[in-house]
C-alpha positions in Angstrom: 3.5 -10.5 11.5 2.2 -8.6 14.5 4.2 -6.2 16.6 7.0 -3.8 15.8 9.9 -4.9 13.6 13.1 -3.0 13.7 14.9 -3.2 10.3 18.7 -2.9 10.7 20.0 -3.4 7.1 18.4 -4.0 3.8 20.0 -5.3 0.6 18.6 -2.7 -1.8 20.6 -4.0 -4.7 18.9 -7.5 -4.5 15.5 -6.3 -5.7 17.3 -4.5 -8.6 19.4 -7.5 -9.6 16.9 -10.3 -9.0 13.2 -11.3 -9.2 12.2 -12.4 -5.7 9.9 -15.4 -5.9 9.5 -16.3 -2.2 10.8 -15.1 1.1 11.6 -16.9 4.3 12.4 -15.6 7.8 15.4 -17.3 9.4 17.1 -16.9 12.7 20.8 -16.1 12.9 23.4 -17.8 15.1 25.3 -14.8 16.5 27.8 -14.0 19.2 27.1 -11.3 21.8 29.3 -8.6 20.3 27.6 -9.2 16.9 24.2 -8.5 18.4 25.4 -5.4 20.0 27.0 -4.2 16.7 23.7 -5.0 14.9 21.7 -2.9 17.3 24.1 0.0 16.4 23.3 -0.6 12.7 26.8 -1.6 11.8 26.2 -4.3 9.2 26.2 -4.8 5.4 24.6 -7.3 3.1 26.1 -6.0 -0.2 28.3 -9.0 -1.0 26.4 -11.6 1.0 24.9 -14.9 -0.4 23.4 -18.0 1.1 24.3 -21.6 0.5 23.1 -25.0 1.7 25.6 -27.6 2.9 24.8 -30.8 4.7 21.2 -30.0 5.3 22.0 -26.6 6.9 21.8 -23.1 5.5 24.7 -20.6 5.9 25.2 -17.0 4.9 28.6 -16.0 3.7 30.0 -12.5 3.0 27.7 -10.7 5.4 29.7 -8.0 7.2 29.0 -7.2 10.8 31.5 -4.7 12.0 33.4 -5.3 15.3 31.8 -3.8 18.3 33.4 -0.6 19.4 33.5 -1.3 23.1 34.4 -5.0 22.6 37.6 -6.5 24.0 39.7 -9.3 22.8 36.5 -11.4 22.6 35.4 -9.4 19.5 34.1 -11.5 16.5 35.4 -11.9 13.0 33.4 -9.4 10.8 33.1 -11.6 7.8 32.7 -15.1 9.3 30.2 -17.6 8.0 27.0 -17.6 10.0 24.4 -20.4 10.3 20.8 -19.7 9.7 18.1 -21.3 11.8 15.2 -22.7 9.7 12.8 -25.6 10.1 13.6 -28.9 8.3 10.6 -28.5 6.1 11.7 -25.1 5.0 15.2 -26.3 4.3 13.8 -29.1 2.2 11.8 -26.6 0.2 14.8 -24.3 -0.2 16.9 -27.2 -1.5 14.2 -28.2 -4.1 13.8 -24.6 -5.2 17.5 -23.8 -5.6 18.1 -26.9 -7.6 16.0 -25.4 -10.3 17.9 -23.7 -13.1 18.6 -20.0 -12.4 17.3 -19.9 -8.8 19.5 -18.8 -5.9 19.3 -17.9 -2.3 19.7 -14.2 -1.4 19.7 -12.4 2.0 17.3 -9.4 1.8 17.3 -7.8 5.1 18.3 -8.1 8.8 15.8 -7.1 11.4 14.9 -7.6 15.1 11.5 -9.4 15.7 9.0 -8.3 18.3 10.8 -10.7 20.7 14.1 -8.8 20.0 15.6 -11.8 18.2 17.9 -11.1 15.2 16.3 -12.4 12.0 17.4 -12.6 8.4 14.9 -12.4 5.6 16.0 -14.8 2.8 14.6 -14.8 -0.7 14.6 -17.4 -3.5 15.5 -15.3 -6.5 16.0 -15.5 -10.2 18.5 -13.2 -11.9 17.3 -10.4 -14.1 18.6 -9.7 -17.6 20.0 -6.3 -18.4 16.9 -5.2 -20.3 14.8 -6.2 -17.2 17.0 -3.9 -15.0 16.4 -1.0 -17.4 12.7 -1.6 -17.3 12.6 -1.7 -13.5 14.6 1.6 -13.5 12.0 3.2 -15.8 9.2 2.0 -13.5 10.9 3.4 -10.5 11.5 6.8 -12.2 7.8 7.0 -13.3 6.5 6.2 -9.8 8.9 8.9 -8.5 7.5 11.5 -11.1 3.9 10.6 -10.2 4.6 11.1 -6.5 6.2 14.5 -7.2 3.2 15.6 -9.3 0.7 14.6 -6.5 2.9 16.3 -3.9 2.9 19.6 -5.9 -1.0 19.6 -6.3 
């Protein structure tokens, strides 16, 4: 990807809870006040998940706060939003998510170089509790190494 991408929100817990196998970039169907609220960074992916219904992909549980200066036209913060993907990509996602233990997780919201709101979606497999402990140990050891190099 060329150009400058502006990340609005990341789902940090997703990489802790899941192994991310593949990622896809999807467009979002948004209303005007939702875009303005995203530009202010007022969104959350903590409880969000994706599902496929009728050959279309949707994200549910994603919270985009109401726009402060919005009027009676303001949007519902927790509404279900449609994702824009190519048919081939949706077919691949359907095949992958039908496998045992695989799920679709939203990873981050960002604005592309053309100023379009995009959602990075990952095909993920859940981690066991011992895997989570292992990833915490790795993270801590990397942090310790960076401290040592910084102090030299």
